[in-house]
CHARMM internal coordinates of N, CA and C (Angstrom, degrees):
IC EDIT
DIST 1 N 1 CA 1.4158
DIST 1 CA 1 C 1.5929
ANGL 1 N 1 CA 1 C 110.31
DIST 1 C 2 N 1.3103
ANGL 1 CA 1 C 2 N 112.67
DIHE 1 N 1 CA 1 C 2 N 134.30
DIST 2 N 2 CA 1.4871
ANGL 1 C 2 N 2 CA 115.74
DIHE 1 CA 1 C 2 N 2 CA 172.14
DIST 2 CA 2 C 1.4594
ANGL 2 N 2 CA 2 C 111.79
DIHE 1 C 2 N 2 CA 2 C -59.40
DIST 2 C 3 N 1.3186
ANGL 2 CA 2 C 3 N 117.52
DIHE 2 N 2 CA 2 C 3 N 142.45
DIST 3 N 3 CA 1.3822
ANGL 2 C 3 N 3 CA 124.74
DIHE 2 CA 2 C 3 N 3 CA 178.15
DIST 3 CA 3 C 1.4506
ANGL 3 N 3 CA 3 C 117.27
DIHE 2 C 3 N 3 CA 3 C -64.41
DIST 3 C 4 N 1.3085
ANGL 3 CA 3 C 4 N 121.42
DIHE 3 N 3 CA 3 C 4 N 113.58
DIST 4 N 4 CA 1.4474
ANGL 3 C 4 N 4 CA 124.39
DIHE 3 CA 3 C 4 N 4 CA -179.86
DIST 4 CA 4 C 1.4665
ANGL 4 N 4 CA 4 C 108.06
DIHE 3 C 4 N 4 CA 4 C -85.20
DIST 4 C 5 N 1.2453
ANGL 4 CA 4 C 5 N 114.91
DIHE 4 N 4 CA 4 C 5 N 145.83
DIST 5 N 5 CA 1.5836
ANGL 4 C 5 N 5 CA 120.39
DIHE 4 CA 4 C 5 N 5 CA 177.17
DIST 5 CA 5 C 1.4448
ANGL 5 N 5 CA 5 C 111.11
DIHE 4 C 5 N 5 CA 5 C -118.03
DIST 5 C 6 N 1.3326
ANGL 5 CA 5 C 6 N 112.87
DIHE 5 N 5 CA 5 C 6 N 155.11
DIST 6 N 6 CA 1.5978
ANGL 5 C 6 N 6 CA 119.42
DIHE 5 CA 5 C 6 N 6 CA -179.04
DIST 6 CA 6 C 1.5685
ANGL 6 N 6 CA 6 C 107.04
DIHE 5 C 6 N 6 CA 6 C -50.13
DIST 6 C 7 N 1.3449
ANGL 6 CA 6 C 7 N 117.70
DIHE 6 N 6 CA 6 C 7 N 135.57
DIST 7 N 7 CA 1.4085
ANGL 6 C 7 N 7 CA 120.45
DIHE 6 CA 6 C 7 N 7 CA -179.63
DIST 7 CA 7 C 1.5135
ANGL 7 N 7 CA 7 C 117.54
DIHE 6 C 7 N 7 CA 7 C 94.20
DIST 7 C 8 N 1.4168
ANGL 7 CA 7 C 8 N 117.17
DIHE 7 N 7 CA 7 C 8 N -20.73
DIST 8 N 8 CA 1.3856
ANGL 7 C 8 N 8 CA 119.22
DIHE 7 CA 7 C 8 N 8 CA 176.35
DIST 8 CA 8 C 1.4298
ANGL 8 N 8 CA 8 C 114.97
DIHE 7 C 8 N 8 CA 8 C -59.64
DIST 8 C 9 N 1.3819
ANGL 8 CA 8 C 9 N 118.00
DIHE 8 N 8 CA 8 C 9 N 136.64
DIST 9 N 9 CA 1.4499
ANGL 8 C 9 N 9 CA 124.51
DIHE 8 CA 8 C 9 N 9 CA -179.85
DIST 9 CA 9 C 1.4952
ANGL 9 N 9 CA 9 C 105.29
DIHE 8 C 9 N 9 CA 9 C -110.05
DIST 9 C 10 N 1.3487
ANGL 9 CA 9 C 10 N 116.86
DIHE 9 N 9 CA 9 C 10 N 137.26
DIST 10 N 10 CA 1.4647
ANGL 9 C 10 N 10 CA 121.90
DIHE 9 CA 9 C 10 N 10 CA -176.42
DIST 10 CA 10 C 1.4220
ANGL 10 N 10 CA 10 C 113.43
DIHE 9 C 10 N 10 CA 10 C -154.31
DIST 10 C 11 N 1.3641
ANGL 10 CA 10 C 11 N 120.12
DIHE 10 N 10 CA 10 C 11 N 166.84
DIST 11 N 11 CA 1.4318
ANGL 10 C 11 N 11 CA 124.00
DIHE 10 CA 10 C 11 N 11 CA 168.40
DIST 11 CA 11 C 1.4352
ANGL 11 N 11 CA 11 C 108.54
DIHE 10 C 11 N 11 CA 11 C -109.91
DIST 11 C 12 N 1.4111
ANGL 11 CA 11 C 12 N 120.04
DIHE 11 N 11 CA 11 C 12 N 138.90
DIST 12 N 12 CA 1.3968
ANGL 11 C 12 N 12 CA 123.16
DIHE 11 CA 11 C 12 N 12 CA 179.30
DIST 12 CA 12 C 1.4869
ANGL 12 N 12 CA 12 C 110.12
DIHE 11 C 12 N 12 CA 12 C -120.16
DIST 12 C 13 N 1.3139
ANGL 12 CA 12 C 13 N 122.32
DIHE 12 N 12 CA 12 C 13 N 133.61
DIST 13 N 13 CA 1.4409
ANGL 12 C 13 N 13 CA 127.67
DIHE 12 CA 12 C 13 N 13 CA -178.63
DIST 13 CA 13 C 1.5284
ANGL 13 N 13 CA 13 C 105.56
DIHE 12 C 13 N 13 CA 13 C -125.44
DIST 13 C 14 N 1.4739
ANGL 13 CA 13 C 14 N 111.68
DIHE 13 N 13 CA 13 C 14 N 130.97
DIST 14 N 14 CA 1.4190
ANGL 13 C 14 N 14 CA 118.06
DIHE 13 CA 13 C 14 N 14 CA 176.32
DIST 14 CA 14 C 1.4439
ANGL 14 N 14 CA 14 C 111.84
DIHE 13 C 14 N 14 CA 14 C -164.24
DIST 14 C 15 N 1.2947
ANGL 14 CA 14 C 15 N 118.32
DIHE 14 N 14 CA 14 C 15 N 164.29
DIST 15 N 15 CA 1.5002
ANGL 14 C 15 N 15 CA 120.17
DIHE 14 CA 14 C 15 N 15 CA 175.79
DIST 15 CA 15 C 1.4732
ANGL 15 N 15 CA 15 C 110.69
DIHE 14 C 15 N 15 CA 15 C -76.49
DIST 15 C 16 N 1.3513
ANGL 15 CA 15 C 16 N 112.77
DIHE 15 N 15 CA 15 C 16 N 126.30
DIST 16 N 16 CA 1.4959
ANGL 15 C 16 N 16 CA 110.87
DIHE 15 CA 15 C 16 N 16 CA 174.49
DIST 16 CA 16 C 1.5377
ANGL 16 N 16 CA 16 C 110.83
DIHE 15 C 16 N 16 CA 16 C -102.15
DIST 16 C 17 N 1.3167
ANGL 16 CA 16 C 17 N 115.66
DIHE 16 N 16 CA 16 C 17 N 126.47
DIST 17 N 17 CA 1.4443
ANGL 16 C 17 N 17 CA 122.44
DIHE 16 CA 16 C 17 N 17 CA 179.84
DIST 17 CA 17 C 1.4343
ANGL 17 N 17 CA 17 C 107.11
DIHE 16 C 17 N 17 CA 17 C -67.75
DIST 17 C 18 N 1.2563
ANGL 17 CA 17 C 18 N 122.88
DIHE 17 N 17 CA 17 C 18 N -37.03
DIST 18 N 18 CA 1.4902
ANGL 17 C 18 N 18 CA 130.46
DIHE 17 CA 17 C 18 N 18 CA -178.57
DIST 18 CA 18 C 1.5528
ANGL 18 N 18 CA 18 C 110.56
DIHE 17 C 18 N 18 CA 18 C -60.52
DIST 18 C 19 N 1.3176
ANGL 18 CA 18 C 19 N 115.87
DIHE 18 N 18 CA 18 C 19 N -45.60
DIST 19 N 19 CA 1.4887
ANGL 18 C 19 N 19 CA 125.33
DIHE 18 CA 18 C 19 N 19 CA -172.07
DIST 19 CA 19 C 1.5387
ANGL 19 N 19 CA 19 C 106.28
DIHE 18 C 19 N 19 CA 19 C -96.14
DIST 19 C 20 N 1.3623
ANGL 19 CA 19 C 20 N 120.62
DIHE 19 N 19 CA 19 C 20 N -11.32
DIST 20 N 20 CA 1.4262
ANGL 19 C 20 N 20 CA 122.73
DIHE 19 CA 19 C 20 N 20 CA -170.90
DIST 20 CA 20 C 1.4836
ANGL 20 N 20 CA 20 C 119.87
DIHE 19 C 20 N 20 CA 20 C 45.10
DIST 20 C 21 N 1.3533
ANGL 20 CA 20 C 21 N 112.15
DIHE 20 N 20 CA 20 C 21 N 44.21
DIST 21 N 21 CA 1.4715
ANGL 20 C 21 N 21 CA 124.99
DIHE 20 CA 20 C 21 N 21 CA 171.60
DIST 21 CA 21 C 1.3876
ANGL 21 N 21 CA 21 C 116.66
DIHE 20 C 21 N 21 CA 21 C -159.87
DIST 21 C 22 N 1.2679
ANGL 21 CA 21 C 22 N 118.04
DIHE 21 N 21 CA 21 C 22 N 171.99
DIST 22 N 22 CA 1.5125
ANGL 21 C 22 N 22 CA 124.36
DIHE 21 CA 21 C 22 N 22 CA 174.17
DIST 22 CA 22 C 1.4596
ANGL 22 N 22 CA 22 C 108.83
DIHE 21 C 22 N 22 CA 22 C -78.20
DIST 22 C 23 N 1.3092
ANGL 22 CA 22 C 23 N 115.92
DIHE 22 N 22 CA 22 C 23 N 130.92
DIST 23 N 23 CA 1.5422
ANGL 22 C 23 N 23 CA 116.38
DIHE 22 CA 22 C 23 N 23 CA 174.09
DIST 23 CA 23 C 1.3787
ANGL 23 N 23 CA 23 C 111.86
DIHE 22 C 23 N 23 CA 23 C -132.90
DIST 23 C 24 N 1.3442
ANGL 23 CA 23 C 24 N 116.93
DIHE 23 N 23 CA 23 C 24 N 157.75
DIST 24 N 24 CA 1.5060
ANGL 23 C 24 N 24 CA 126.45
DIHE 23 CA 23 C 24 N 24 CA 174.87
DIST 24 CA 24 C 1.4997
ANGL 24 N 24 CA 24 C 112.83
DIHE 23 C 24 N 24 CA 24 C -118.32
DIST 24 C 25 N 1.1928
ANGL 24 CA 24 C 25 N 120.98
DIHE 24 N 24 CA 24 C 25 N 129.07
DIST 25 N 25 CA 1.4400
ANGL 24 C 25 N 25 CA 126.28
DIHE 24 CA 24 C 25 N 25 CA 177.26
DIST 25 CA 25 C 1.4867
ANGL 25 N 25 CA 25 C 113.77
DIHE 24 C 25 N 25 CA 25 C -122.66
DIST 25 C 26 N 1.3752
ANGL 25 CA 25 C 26 N 109.22
DIHE 25 N 25 CA 25 C 26 N 143.39
DIST 26 N 26 CA 1.5544
ANGL 25 C 26 N 26 CA 116.00
DIHE 25 CA 25 C 26 N 26 CA 171.74
DIST 26 CA 26 C 1.4919
ANGL 26 N 26 CA 26 C 107.01
DIHE 25 C 26 N 26 CA 26 C -78.59
DIST 26 C 27 N 1.2938
ANGL 26 CA 26 C 27 N 121.20
DIHE 26 N 26 CA 26 C 27 N 135.08
DIST 27 N 27 CA 1.3976
ANGL 26 C 27 N 27 CA 122.90
DIHE 26 CA 26 C 27 N 27 CA -179.77
DIST 27 CA 27 C 1.5564
ANGL 27 N 27 CA 27 C 115.36
DIHE 26 C 27 N 27 CA 27 C -144.24
DIST 27 C 28 N 1.3116
ANGL 27 CA 27 C 28 N 116.23
DIHE 27 N 27 CA 27 C 28 N 161.74
DIST 28 N 28 CA 1.3737
ANGL 27 C 28 N 28 CA 128.86
DIHE 27 CA 27 C 28 N 28 CA 174.35
DIST 28 CA 28 C 1.5650
ANGL 28 N 28 CA 28 C 112.08
DIHE 27 C 28 N 28 CA 28 C -129.26
DIST 28 C 29 N 1.3588
ANGL 28 CA 28 C 29 N 113.38
DIHE 28 N 28 CA 28 C 29 N 137.49
DIST 29 N 29 CA 1.4125
ANGL 28 C 29 N 29 CA 118.50
DIHE 28 CA 28 C 29 N 29 CA 174.67
DIST 29 CA 29 C 1.4205
ANGL 29 N 29 CA 29 C 113.49
DIHE 28 C 29 N 29 CA 29 C -90.44
DIST 29 C 30 N 1.3635
ANGL 29 CA 29 C 30 N 117.70
DIHE 29 N 29 CA 29 C 30 N 130.70
DIST 30 N 30 CA 1.5230
ANGL 29 C 30 N 30 CA 125.39
DIHE 29 CA 29 C 30 N 30 CA 175.23
DIST 30 CA 30 C 1.3828
ANGL 30 N 30 CA 30 C 116.37
DIHE 29 C 30 N 30 CA 30 C -133.51
DIST 30 C 31 N 1.2387
ANGL 30 CA 30 C 31 N 124.44
DIHE 30 N 30 CA 30 C 31 N 179.32
DIST 31 N 31 CA 1.4290
ANGL 30 C 31 N 31 CA 125.98
DIHE 30 CA 30 C 31 N 31 CA -176.91
DIST 31 CA 31 C 1.4433
ANGL 31 N 31 CA 31 C 116.20
DIHE 30 C 31 N 31 CA 31 C -62.90
DIST 31 C 32 N 1.3413
ANGL 31 CA 31 C 32 N 121.93
DIHE 31 N 31 CA 31 C 32 N -13.44
DIST 32 N 32 CA 1.5006
ANGL 31 C 32 N 32 CA 125.57
DIHE 31 CA 31 C 32 N 32 CA 179.87
DIST 32 CA 32 C 1.5524
ANGL 32 N 32 CA 32 C 109.08
DIHE 31 C 32 N 32 CA 32 C -98.36
DIST 32 C 33 N 1.3807
ANGL 32 CA 32 C 33 N 119.18
DIHE 32 N 32 CA 32 C 33 N -7.49
DIST 33 N 33 CA 1.4695
ANGL 32 C 33 N 33 CA 119.99
DIHE 32 CA 32 C 33 N 33 CA 173.31
DIST 33 CA 33 C 1.5118
ANGL 33 N 33 CA 33 C 113.36
DIHE 32 C 33 N 33 CA 33 C -74.45
DIST 33 C 34 N 1.3193
ANGL 33 CA 33 C 34 N 112.98
DIHE 33 N 33 CA 33 C 34 N 158.35
DIST 34 N 34 CA 1.5012
ANGL 33 C 34 N 34 CA 110.75
DIHE 33 CA 33 C 34 N 34 CA 178.44
DIST 34 CA 34 C 1.5646
ANGL 34 N 34 CA 34 C 104.57
DIHE 33 C 34 N 34 CA 34 C -171.29
DIST 34 C 35 N 1.4310
ANGL 34 CA 34 C 35 N 111.83
DIHE 34 N 34 CA 34 C 35 N 157.32
DIST 35 N 35 CA 1.3388
ANGL 34 C 35 N 35 CA 120.57
DIHE 34 CA 34 C 35 N 35 CA 173.18
DIST 35 CA 35 C 1.5984
ANGL 35 N 35 CA 35 C 105.10
DIHE 34 C 35 N 35 CA 35 C -110.61
DIST 35 C 36 N 1.4125
ANGL 35 CA 35 C 36 N 114.23
DIHE 35 N 35 CA 35 C 36 N 134.81
DIST 36 N 36 CA 1.4739
ANGL 35 C 36 N 36 CA 112.18
DIHE 35 CA 35 C 36 N 36 CA -170.25
DIST 36 CA 36 C 1.4786
ANGL 36 N 36 CA 36 C 107.97
DIHE 35 C 36 N 36 CA 36 C -155.25
DIST 36 C 37 N 1.3552
ANGL 36 CA 36 C 37 N 116.81
DIHE 36 N 36 CA 36 C 37 N 170.79
DIST 37 N 37 CA 1.5008
ANGL 36 C 37 N 37 CA 123.51
DIHE 36 CA 36 C 37 N 37 CA 177.76
DIST 37 CA 37 C 1.5198
ANGL 37 N 37 CA 37 C 106.38
DIHE 36 C 37 N 37 CA 37 C -113.25
DIST 37 C 38 N 1.4920
ANGL 37 CA 37 C 38 N 112.83
DIHE 37 N 37 CA 37 C 38 N 126.97
DIST 38 N 38 CA 1.4659
ANGL 37 C 38 N 38 CA 118.09
DIHE 37 CA 37 C 38 N 38 CA 176.68
DIST 38 CA 38 C 1.4538
ANGL 38 N 38 CA 38 C 112.61
DIHE 37 C 38 N 38 CA 38 C -68.61
DIST 38 C 39 N 1.3548
ANGL 38 CA 38 C 39 N 121.24
DIHE 38 N 38 CA 38 C 39 N 164.11
DIST 39 N 39 CA 1.4431
ANGL 38 C 39 N 39 CA 125.90
DIHE 38 CA 38 C 39 N 39 CA 175.50
DIST 39 CA 39 C 1.5398
ANGL 39 N 39 CA 39 C 109.17
DIHE 38 C 39 N 39 CA 39 C -53.71
DIST 39 C 40 N 1.2895
ANGL 39 CA 39 C 40 N 115.54
DIHE 39 N 39 CA 39 C 40 N -30.58
DIST 40 N 40 CA 1.4779
ANGL 39 C 40 N 40 CA 116.59
DIHE 39 CA 39 C 40 N 40 CA -176.85
DIST 40 CA 40 C 1.5760
ANGL 40 N 40 CA 40 C 114.22
DIHE 39 C 40 N 40 CA 40 C -89.86
DIST 40 C 41 N 1.4530
ANGL 40 CA 40 C 41 N 110.00
DIHE 40 N 40 CA 40 C 41 N 5.61
DIST 41 N 41 CA 1.4471
ANGL 40 C 41 N 41 CA 116.41
DIHE 40 CA 40 C 41 N 41 CA 174.06
DIST 41 CA 41 C 1.4878
ANGL 41 N 41 CA 41 C 116.40
DIHE 40 C 41 N 41 CA 41 C 91.81
DIST 41 C 42 N 1.3679
ANGL 41 CA 41 C 42 N 120.14
DIHE 41 N 41 CA 41 C 42 N 3.05
DIST 42 N 42 CA 1.4720
ANGL 41 C 42 N 42 CA 125.02
DIHE 41 CA 41 C 42 N 42 CA 178.51
DIST 42 CA 42 C 1.5031
ANGL 42 N 42 CA 42 C 114.10
DIHE 41 C 42 N 42 CA 42 C -80.22
DIST 42 C 43 N 1.2960
ANGL 42 CA 42 C 43 N 114.90
DIHE 42 N 42 CA 42 C 43 N 138.08
DIST 43 N 43 CA 1.4379
ANGL 42 C 43 N 43 CA 122.51
DIHE 42 CA 42 C 43 N 43 CA 177.33
DIST 43 CA 43 C 1.4994
ANGL 43 N 43 CA 43 C 109.87
DIHE 42 C 43 N 43 CA 43 C -72.88
DIST 43 C 44 N 1.3594
ANGL 43 CA 43 C 44 N 122.67
DIHE 43 N 43 CA 43 C 44 N 125.41
DIST 44 N 44 CA 1.4267
ANGL 43 C 44 N 44 CA 128.59
DIHE 43 CA 43 C 44 N 44 CA -176.85
DIST 44 CA 44 C 1.4152
ANGL 44 N 44 CA 44 C 113.48
DIHE 43 C 44 N 44 CA 44 C -124.83
DIST 44 C 45 N 1.3182
ANGL 44 CA 44 C 45 N 121.73
DIHE 44 N 44 CA 44 C 45 N 146.54
DIST 45 N 45 CA 1.4808
ANGL 44 C 45 N 45 CA 120.59
DIHE 44 CA 44 C 45 N 45 CA 170.39
DIST 45 CA 45 C 1.5469
ANGL 45 N 45 CA 45 C 103.83
DIHE 44 C 45 N 45 CA 45 C -134.37
DIST 45 C 46 N 1.4084
ANGL 45 CA 45 C 46 N 112.66
DIHE 45 N 45 CA 45 C 46 N 125.45
DIST 46 N 46 CA 1.4681
ANGL 45 C 46 N 46 CA 117.23
DIHE 45 CA 45 C 46 N 46 CA 176.56
DIST 46 CA 46 C 1.5504
ANGL 46 N 46 CA 46 C 104.92
DIHE 45 C 46 N 46 CA 46 C -101.55
DIST 46 C 47 N 1.4104
ANGL 46 CA 46 C 47 N 116.16
DIHE 46 N 46 CA 46 C 47 N 126.99
DIST 47 N 47 CA 1.5058
ANGL 46 C 47 N 47 CA 119.35
DIHE 46 CA 46 C 47 N 47 CA -179.51
DIST 47 CA 47 C 1.5272
ANGL 47 N 47 CA 47 C 101.43
DIHE 46 C 47 N 47 CA 47 C -135.64
DIST 47 C 48 N 1.3947
ANGL 47 CA 47 C 48 N 107.10
DIHE 47 N 47 CA 47 C 48 N 171.03
DIST 48 N 48 CA 1.4425
ANGL 47 C 48 N 48 CA 119.69
DIHE 47 CA 47 C 48 N 48 CA 176.36
DIST 48 CA 48 C 1.5560
ANGL 48 N 48 CA 48 C 111.65
DIHE 47 C 48 N 48 CA 48 C -101.74
DIST 48 C 49 N 1.2757
ANGL 48 CA 48 C 49 N 111.91
DIHE 48 N 48 CA 48 C 49 N 112.31
DIST 49 N 49 CA 1.5141
ANGL 48 C 49 N 49 CA 125.57
DIHE 48 CA 48 C 49 N 49 CA -179.81
DIST 49 CA 49 C 1.4874
ANGL 49 N 49 CA 49 C 109.62
DIHE 48 C 49 N 49 CA 49 C -77.00
DIST 49 C 50 N 1.3970
ANGL 49 CA 49 C 50 N 113.49
DIHE 49 N 49 CA 49 C 50 N 101.26
DIST 50 N 50 CA 1.5236
ANGL 49 C 50 N 50 CA 116.84
DIHE 49 CA 49 C 50 N 50 CA -176.29
DIST 50 CA 50 C 1.5452
ANGL 50 N 50 CA 50 C 117.47
DIHE 49 C 50 N 50 CA 50 C -67.60
DIST 50 C 51 N 1.3261
ANGL 50 CA 50 C 51 N 115.75
DIHE 50 N 50 CA 50 C 51 N -23.24
DIST 51 N 51 CA 1.4405
ANGL 50 C 51 N 51 CA 118.98
DIHE 50 CA 50 C 51 N 51 CA 176.59
DIST 51 CA 51 C 1.5408
ANGL 51 N 51 CA 51 C 112.42
DIHE 50 C 51 N 51 CA 51 C -74.42
DIST 51 C 52 N 1.3756
ANGL 51 CA 51 C 52 N 114.96
DIHE 51 N 51 CA 51 C 52 N -45.94
DIST 52 N 52 CA 1.4762
ANGL 51 C 52 N 52 CA 117.22
DIHE 51 CA 51 C 52 N 52 CA 179.42
DIST 52 CA 52 C 1.4831
ANGL 52 N 52 CA 52 C 112.28
DIHE 51 C 52 N 52 CA 52 C -89.37
DIST 52 C 53 N 1.3483
ANGL 52 CA 52 C 53 N 119.73
DIHE 52 N 52 CA 52 C 53 N -3.81
DIST 53 N 53 CA 1.4323
ANGL 52 C 53 N 53 CA 122.71
DIHE 52 CA 52 C 53 N 53 CA 177.14
DIST 53 CA 53 C 1.4773
ANGL 53 N 53 CA 53 C 110.56
DIHE 52 C 53 N 53 CA 53 C 60.16
DIST 53 C 54 N 1.2438
ANGL 53 CA 53 C 54 N 118.15
DIHE 53 N 53 CA 53 C 54 N 44.58
DIST 54 N 54 CA 1.5178
ANGL 53 C 54 N 54 CA 119.99
DIHE 53 CA 53 C 54 N 54 CA 178.82
DIST 54 CA 54 C 1.5708
ANGL 54 N 54 CA 54 C 111.64
DIHE 53 C 54 N 54 CA 54 C -158.60
DIST 54 C 55 N 1.3235
ANGL 54 CA 54 C 55 N 119.80
DIHE 54 N 54 CA 54 C 55 N 167.34
DIST 55 N 55 CA 1.4381
ANGL 54 C 55 N 55 CA 125.73
DIHE 54 CA 54 C 55 N 55 CA 176.55
DIST 55 CA 55 C 1.4856
ANGL 55 N 55 CA 55 C 111.45
DIHE 54 C 55 N 55 CA 55 C -74.18
DIST 55 C 56 N 1.1958
ANGL 55 CA 55 C 56 N 123.42
DIHE 55 N 55 CA 55 C 56 N 140.76
DIST 56 N 56 CA 1.5098
ANGL 55 C 56 N 56 CA 129.59
DIHE 55 CA 55 C 56 N 56 CA 166.59
DIST 56 CA 56 C 1.4599
ANGL 56 N 56 CA 56 C 109.40
DIHE 55 C 56 N 56 CA 56 C -133.22
DIST 56 C 57 N 1.3863
ANGL 56 CA 56 C 57 N 114.35
DIHE 56 N 56 CA 56 C 57 N 161.07
DIST 57 N 57 CA 1.5155
ANGL 56 C 57 N 57 CA 121.62
DIHE 56 CA 56 C 57 N 57 CA 179.94
DIST 57 CA 57 C 1.4718
ANGL 57 N 57 CA 57 C 110.56
DIHE 56 C 57 N 57 CA 57 C -126.89
DIST 57 C 58 N 1.3134
ANGL 57 CA 57 C 58 N 120.53
DIHE 57 N 57 CA 57 C 58 N 120.70
DIST 58 N 58 CA 1.4155
ANGL 57 C 58 N 58 CA 129.78
DIHE 57 CA 57 C 58 N 58 CA 173.41
DIST 58 CA 58 C 1.4398
ANGL 58 N 58 CA 58 C 108.17
DIHE 57 C 58 N 58 CA 58 C -81.40
DIST 58 C 59 N 1.3359
ANGL 58 CA 58 C 59 N 123.06
DIHE 58 N 58 CA 58 C 59 N 132.11
DIST 59 N 59 CA 1.4435
ANGL 58 C 59 N 59 CA 128.13
DIHE 58 CA 58 C 59 N 59 CA 168.04
DIST 59 CA 59 C 1.4085
ANGL 59 N 59 CA 59 C 119.65
DIHE 58 C 59 N 59 CA 59 C -107.64
DIST 59 C 60 N 1.3953
ANGL 59 CA 59 C 60 N 125.35
DIHE 59 N 59 CA 59 C 60 N 132.31
DIST 60 N 60 CA 1.3792
ANGL 59 C 60 N 60 CA 123.63
DIHE 59 CA 59 C 60 N 60 CA 174.83
DIST 60 CA 60 C 1.5430
ANGL 60 N 60 CA 60 C 108.62
DIHE 59 C 60 N 60 CA 60 C 91.15
DIST 60 C 61 N 1.3380
ANGL 60 CA 60 C 61 N 115.49
DIHE 60 N 60 CA 60 C 61 N -143.24
DIST 61 N 61 CA 1.3702
ANGL 60 C 61 N 61 CA 120.73
DIHE 60 CA 60 C 61 N 61 CA -178.78
DIST 61 CA 61 C 1.4697
ANGL 61 N 61 CA 61 C 116.61
DIHE 60 C 61 N 61 CA 61 C -84.63
DIST 61 C 62 N 1.3219
ANGL 61 CA 61 C 62 N 117.56
DIHE 61 N 61 CA 61 C 62 N 134.41
DIST 62 N 62 CA 1.5321
ANGL 61 C 62 N 62 CA 123.76
DIHE 61 CA 61 C 62 N 62 CA -176.96
DIST 62 CA 62 C 1.5408
ANGL 62 N 62 CA 62 C 107.99
DIHE 61 C 62 N 62 CA 62 C -145.01
DIST 62 C 63 N 1.3453
ANGL 62 CA 62 C 63 N 112.96
DIHE 62 N 62 CA 62 C 63 N 158.20
DIST 63 N 63 CA 1.4308
ANGL 62 C 63 N 63 CA 122.70
DIHE 62 CA 62 C 63 N 63 CA 177.26
DIST 63 CA 63 C 1.4662
ANGL 63 N 63 CA 63 C 108.16
DIHE 62 C 63 N 63 CA 63 C -120.00
DIST 63 C 64 N 1.3637
ANGL 63 CA 63 C 64 N 116.75
DIHE 63 N 63 CA 63 C 64 N 133.22
DIST 64 N 64 CA 1.4547
ANGL 63 C 64 N 64 CA 123.71
DIHE 63 CA 63 C 64 N 64 CA 174.54
DIST 64 CA 64 C 1.6095
ANGL 64 N 64 CA 64 C 111.46
DIHE 63 C 64 N 64 CA 64 C -114.90
DIST 64 C 65 N 1.3214
ANGL 64 CA 64 C 65 N 112.05
DIHE 64 N 64 CA 64 C 65 N 134.12
DIST 65 N 65 CA 1.4674
ANGL 64 C 65 N 65 CA 118.73
DIHE 64 CA 64 C 65 N 65 CA 176.64
DIST 65 CA 65 C 1.5516
ANGL 65 N 65 CA 65 C 103.33
DIHE 64 C 65 N 65 CA 65 C -120.88
DIST 65 C 66 N 1.2404
ANGL 65 CA 65 C 66 N 116.57
DIHE 65 N 65 CA 65 C 66 N 115.55
DIST 66 N 66 CA 1.4070
ANGL 65 C 66 N 66 CA 123.53
DIHE 65 CA 65 C 66 N 66 CA 177.55
DIST 66 CA 66 C 1.5607
ANGL 66 N 66 CA 66 C 110.64
DIHE 65 C 66 N 66 CA 66 C -70.44
DIST 66 C 67 N 1.2847
ANGL 66 CA 66 C 67 N 119.87
DIHE 66 N 66 CA 66 C 67 N 138.04
DIST 67 N 67 CA 1.5282
ANGL 66 C 67 N 67 CA 124.02
DIHE 66 CA 66 C 67 N 67 CA 173.87
DIST 67 CA 67 C 1.5503
ANGL 67 N 67 CA 67 C 108.23
DIHE 66 C 67 N 67 CA 67 C -91.28
DIST 67 C 68 N 1.1859
ANGL 67 CA 67 C 68 N 114.77
DIHE 67 N 67 CA 67 C 68 N 140.03
DIST 68 N 68 CA 1.5665
ANGL 67 C 68 N 68 CA 117.75
DIHE 67 CA 67 C 68 N 68 CA -179.09
DIST 68 CA 68 C 1.4443
ANGL 68 N 68 CA 68 C 111.42
DIHE 67 C 68 N 68 CA 68 C -88.44
DIST 68 C 69 N 1.2935
ANGL 68 CA 68 C 69 N 116.03
DIHE 68 N 68 CA 68 C 69 N 155.48
DIST 69 N 69 CA 1.4805
ANGL 68 C 69 N 69 CA 126.65
DIHE 68 CA 68 C 69 N 69 CA 167.88
DIST 69 CA 69 C 1.6354
ANGL 69 N 69 CA 69 C 108.28
DIHE 68 C 69 N 69 CA 69 C 63.06
DIST 69 C 70 N 1.2961
ANGL 69 CA 69 C 70 N 114.96
DIHE 69 N 69 CA 69 C 70 N -161.41
DIST 70 N 70 CA 1.4882
ANGL 69 C 70 N 70 CA 122.88
DIHE 69 CA 69 C 70 N 70 CA 176.52
DIST 70 CA 70 C 1.3807
ANGL 70 N 70 CA 70 C 113.44
DIHE 69 C 70 N 70 CA 70 C -98.24
DIST 70 C 71 N 1.3641
ANGL 70 CA 70 C 71 N 117.02
DIHE 70 N 70 CA 70 C 71 N 73.30
DIST 71 N 71 CA 1.4445
ANGL 70 C 71 N 71 CA 124.68
DIHE 70 CA 70 C 71 N 71 CA 179.89
DIST 71 CA 71 C 1.5165
ANGL 71 N 71 CA 71 C 109.34
DIHE 70 C 71 N 71 CA 71 C -72.45
END
COOR INIT
IC SEED 1 N 1 CA 1 C
IC BUILD
């Protein structure tokens, strides 16, 4: 994954086990966001969902599309 920096805005797309479908969210990267490995060995990405105004965690494969400029 390309290194995201504080303030980066992006869209993240991944399969949500909770919703049982592929979802796309608008997100912002901040100092509390991180990419990490769970104790079970799963790849996780914690990001700030700007629409729901809260943190979410994507598990497994995900695709990130950076937004340009100050949108």
